[in-house]
Residue, then its C-alpha position, 0 to 999 in steps of 0.5 A: x519495515x526496517x526489520x523486514x528489509x534487514x531480514x531479507x538482506x541477512x537471510x535472502x534464501x529464506x526471505x524469497x518465499x515470504x516475499x513471493x507470497x506477500x506480493x501476490x495479494x496486492x497484485x490480485x487486488x490492485x483494482x480495489x486498492x486503487x479505487x479505495x485510494x482514489x475515493x479517499x483522496x477525493x473525500x480528503x481534498x473535497x472536504x478541504x476545499x469545501x471547508x474554505x468556501x464562505 
């Protein structure tokens, strides 16, 4: 992550196509990513809450 930030600051002209290409996939798949994140949080917190029941 640090190398990515430093690289974009040092070489902004060369980094623009890389950044534009990298942001396309998450934007196209945001609905699936949010579903996975929501389900993971339900499983994690549900497991923690059920574990506390007597």
